[in-house]
C-alpha positions, -999 to +999 in steps of 0.1 A: +166+557-327+156+567-365+131+594-370+100+593-394+073+619-399+045+617-424+025+644-434-007+654-452-028+684-457-024+716-478+009+729-466+042+725-481+052+695-470+090+696-476+086+723-445+071+706-426+082+671-432+119+688-427+108+706-393+097+672-380+130+656-381+144+683-375+125+678-340+135+640-339+175+648-343+177+644-306+168+597-314+207+595-331+212+595-370+236+588-388+218+601-424+183+622-435+162+617-465+127+628-478+102+626-506+073+635-517+046+632-545+044+650-575+019+648-598+024+607-608+062+603-593+084+606-566+105+635-567+135+616-535+167+632-519+188+617-496+219+620-478+245+609-451+254+629-424+232+658-407+201+665-417+226+695-429+237+677-460+203+671-464+192+704-463+223+712-483+216+688-513+173+705-515+190+741-520+207+733-545+187+703-558+152+712-547+126+689-544+086+693-566+061+713-551+044+687-527+011+695-498+020+647-494+059+633-480+079+619-462+110+618-444+133+598-420+167+605-405+183+568-398+208+552-375+223+526-395+218+490-385+219+466-417+244+483-442+266+517-434+252+555-430+262+563-468+241+579-490+228+544-510+217+529-475+202+561-467+159+562-465+138+568-481+141+536-501+123+533-538+115+498-549+123+489-584+099+503-612+100+538-592+059+537-575+065+536-541+085+549-514+094+531-480+109+541-443+113+520-418+120+521-381+133+485-367+145+453-380+136+430-401+149+396-393+136+375-423+150+404-446+176+379-460+151+355-472+134+385-485+158+393-504+170+359-520+137+354-526+137+391-549+171+383-561+162+349-580+130+369-597+150+391-610+150+429-590+178+445-585+193+461-556+206+492-547+215+491-510+223+469-480+195+473-461+166+453-448+141+482-454+148+483-488+132+448-502+100+460-475+094+489-510+102+463-536+077+438-518+053+467-515+053+475-556+049+437-560+022+439-544-002+467-555-009+454-587-032+421-572-047+447-543-061+471-568-037+492-561-043+498-527-014+508-506-032+505-479-042+466-485-005+466-503+012+475-467-015+442-450+000+422-474+037+431-472+035+429-430+020+394-430+056+379-448+073+409-422+093+393-393+109+418-363+103+454-349+096+478-373+074+507-383+073+514-420+055+545-435+050+540-478+038+563-505+033+560-537+031+577-566-001+585-592-014+593-549-010+624-537-039+621-509-027+593-494+004+586-468+004+550-456+020+535-426+024+502-399+037+498-363+053+464-347+074+469-319+078+506-326+068+533-317+041+559-341+021+576-332-009+598-355-012+638-354-049+647-360-049+679-379-077+703-396-069+693-426-040+678-423-031+646-402+008+637-393+026+603-387+058+604-362+081+585-343+071+609-312+048+640-317+073+664-308+083+660-351+046+671-350+028+690-318+040+728-338+007+722-357-015+698-334-018+685-299-046+663-307-029+623-313-038+595-308-019+558-304-018+529-329-012+491-315+004+467-323+006+448-356-016+479-370-015+500-406-031+528-408-043+556-432-040+595-427-055+614-460-063+652-454-101+640-444-098+616-419-077+586-400-084+554-410-072+528-386-069+484-393-056+456-379-026+430-399-060+408-414-074+446-426-102+445-391-112+481-384-103+494-347-099+520-328-075+541-317-071+561-286-069+594-284-048+617-264-041+654-260-005+665-259+008+686-228+034+709-237+038+726-264+061+737-296+082+758-270+090+732-243+112+716-267+136+750-280+171+756-263+154+784-241+184+802-240+209+779-234+234+767-254+228+733-249+191+711-246+212+690-219+219+724-198+181+735-200+168+702-189+190+699-160+181+737-146+147+725-158+147+695-131+130+714-100+097+719-120+101+679-132+106+671-093+075+694-092+057+685-115+063+645-108+046+650-075+019+669-087-012+660-074-007+625-058-020+629-027-058+626-025-085+651-007-086+624+020-046+622+028-045+590+010-018+584-024-033+582-053-013+567-087-024+576-128-032+540-140-034+522-115-055+492-127-043+466-099-063+461-075-055+466-035-055+426-034-034+422-059-009+441-044-011+425-011-001+394-031+030+402-038+060+389-023+086+401-053+097+434-073+114+430-103+126+464-117+135+460-156+151+488-171+184+501-194+214+525-190+202+556-164+165+537-158+186+509-143+205+532-114+170+546-109+158+510-106+194+503-079+183+539-061+147+527-060+159+495-045+172+510-011+134+526-008+111+507-014+127+472+005+133+494+036+096+508+028+077+479+021+100+446+035+090+436+000+123+418-023+133+442-048+156+425-077+169+456-102+179+433-135+190+446-165+166+448-189+194+430-222+194+406-201+170+394-178+144+371-204+178+350-217+188+338-182+151+320-170+146+344-148+121+334-116+085+352-114+052+345-114+021+359-110+031+371-069+058+393-087+051+428-096+074+434-126+085+477-127+092+489-163+114+519-162+121+537-196+119+571-204+105+570-241+083+541-231+093+521-262+133+509-254+130+476-268+152+455-250+127+468-215+098+458-237+102+427-249+118+420-210+081+432-201+064+408-225+080+378-209+075+388-173+041+392-186+038+358-197+051+338-168+022+356-149+038+385-136+018+418-123+034+453-149+042+489-137+049+508-164+071+538-153+072+561-182+079+594-193+064+592-230+018+593-223+002+560-247+042+547-256+045+509-265+056+497-222+021+514-206-003+501-228+009+467-223+009+468-185-011+464-161-006+500-139+012+533-154+031+560-135+042+591-159+068+610-147+054+650-165+091+651-168+076+671-204+104+664-229+136+661-228+159+659-261+195+653-253+207+621-258+222+619-226+193+617-194+192+641-167+151+649-161+145+620-166+164+606-141+154+617-113+114+615-121+120+580-121+133+576-084+106+604-082+079+574-095+095+546-084+090+560-046+055+573-053+047+535-063+069+522-030+049+543-010+014+530-024+026+497-018+032+506+017-003+527+021-018+490+005+000+468+028-002+483+053+037+486+060+033+518+070+011+548+086-008+575+074+013+600+088+051+584+085+038+580+048+025+617+049+059+630+066+082+614+031+058+631+011+072+665+031+107+653+024+101+645-011+077+680-018+112+698-007+136+683-036+126+713-059+138+737-039+167+714-027+176+714-066+171+747-073+197+758-043+223+728-063+220+743-095+222+779-077+262+769-071+271+742-100+298+772-114+327+759-099+317+724-113+317+739-148+350+751-136+366+717-120+361+701-160+375+722-178+406+720-155+398+683-162+394+684-191+433+666-203+427+637-180+421+602-191+400+590-163+376+594-144+368+567-113+334+573-093+331+557-058+295+559-038+279+542-008+239+525-002+221+547-026+254+564-035+267+537-049+242+545-084+255+574-084+285+570-086+272+546-114+253+575-135+283+603-127+302+571-148+276+564-171+274+604-187+312+609-188+314+579-210+290+586-231+294+629-234+331+629-231+343+589-253+366+591-221+369+559-191+350+561-166+344+536-139+320+535-110+321+516-081+307+510-050+333+522-022+330+489-005+340+470-033+381+487-035+401+469-019+393+435-041+404+454-068+397+489-086+421+502-063+445+491-089+430+515-109+446+544-086+478+567-093+488+595-084+466+627-102+439+601-111+401+616-103+383+600-078+347+615-073+329+609-041+300+609-033+295+607+004+265+595+028+254+618+052+269+616+085+236+619+105+229+583+085+241+552+094+279+567+108+295+534+095+288+544+058+304+578+065+334+567+089+342+534+062+337+563+028+361+585+049+380+556+051+380+549+020+390+584+008+421+579+032+433+546+010+424+565-026+446+597-018+469+578+001+484+559-035+480+595-049+443+598-063+426+635-063+394+635-046+369+654-055+336+651-029+303+657-028+292+662+010+261+679+022+267+711+037+283+716+073+298+674+069+334+691+077+349+658+085+353+654+047+377+685+043+407+672+055+408+642+027+391+668-004+411+679-028+374+696-037+341+698-020+313+703-042+282+711-008+249+696-014+221+704+008+216+688+039+182+661+028+169+630+043+194+595+036+167+581+007+169+621-009+203+625-016+209+611-046+178+636-061+211+667-052+242+644-058+236+637-092+227+670-108+265+681-098+280+650-121+255+657-150+268+695-151+304+683-147+295+654-175+284+685-194+306+713-188+337+683-194+322+669-234+320+712-241+356+717-230+360+686-252+348+700-280+328+674-279+286+683-291+265+680-261+231+668-271+240+643-297+270+622-289+276+600-316+271+562-317+241+567-298+204+570-293+177+582-274+153+561-272+166+523-283+139+506-313+158+477-321+175+445-293 
């Protein structure tokens, strides 16, 4: 949520900032604004709606020339998406401009204090109070914006990234971070601040990770970082491993379709380098010892949305390979029910961005109870990996579309690698057994590619069904989380009723939803696996067809037993049972994307959604 860009250098700041905001549009937003320092004053423009609205305003009412500026795309929390509530917010004296990601939890108290002091507030936001407090702090610290920011942050409660500029100073942008994403980009004669690296990767791939409760000042010459008490701290440098071209559509109509078609490469990249020269598995940043892992007697997976579904898939494999019980928890609910975790628990946090606030707070709770923590994440240097004992990066590359695709497949791969690694350390599997599973995994990029070669009928079916009011999804075993994910994609993109069920639960209530013509997507387990599962889902297909459902069946090549009960068949390659989600999910992604397109929706930026949910 909320895109943030800051720049100081030799280029025209407005061009850098607006282009950075364009790269951050995927985060989801409903207004945009910019501010530059020009001479002895601030020049600010902001507008509700998409970035194009702001650019139109700038075309008729241009900003002054400047080489220092900040920009923001806002996802509304306090106050609706209006011009007045858009960021930047400016102090009453016009000297300080502030942009903000997060929520100031004690803003009502601060707002009342400012009002009592005679300050007139012009918006409904929690952010505006920060601009006024910063401006009122400046005289006491000799006009030092960084020191004023430190003083201000000590008064704030909640989660925030704050970025500020001040009139009269054309060489410094100051920012602060608590529980909300912020990275520094390091250039030559210029430096950058942003919510994530995609905003500045066109200019530099060198970056710094910022820690919790830190204030950073960027100038043309360098970067200074302190904690909130003013003590100097060192930031961890890292290099972005992809370039600006990776964030472009590459000939596809949407980022989502581009990312769907990138999945074979993403799966291959997630597997690359995982086997050492001795034939044993090796993970990225495994800071847990073998003895730590041998003592684990329970695993808790915490995640939200699509990542939660990846965790549900992982449960089947990890329990099968390690014989350790695995609980999969919605991160947003986890810490509010007094969960039982201790120093023999391994908490696995799954998050594409590494900044998902619900997951971060659940992770912190688990660690406070003594749990070991392992992060599965796509974003190097983000908060969740930094606060974990071990990290497995998915290497999916930038995922711009809000609805997750390649992140889901690579999260499954990463979770499987964790399960195999645990089995290796604990002696649950022999080396040749692990090697056999790894060979199966390494066949998956080709299998996903084969699915993508045959999805045109799926697109045609989605167009045909675009007017239906509801689609149901059913599956068994690892097909159940796939059903949940397929339903979620339709909800996110097509704005329609869609539900996923464990097929065995149909008769316990959901079958009441079946009526004439309702499409039911059936994820069929392989007949080569547990025969009872396959037979039972055939029975489920008969049950729904007898009540008028239109069955859309995802079945492996060669499974002819489904033909009499299928109105439409989507074939996927024959793969081992635990690998099936990696191929059966892909046509459901294409189906949702095509249906949303047929309805005329913005596939990459669905309404009301944000890519990275950085508030609880």
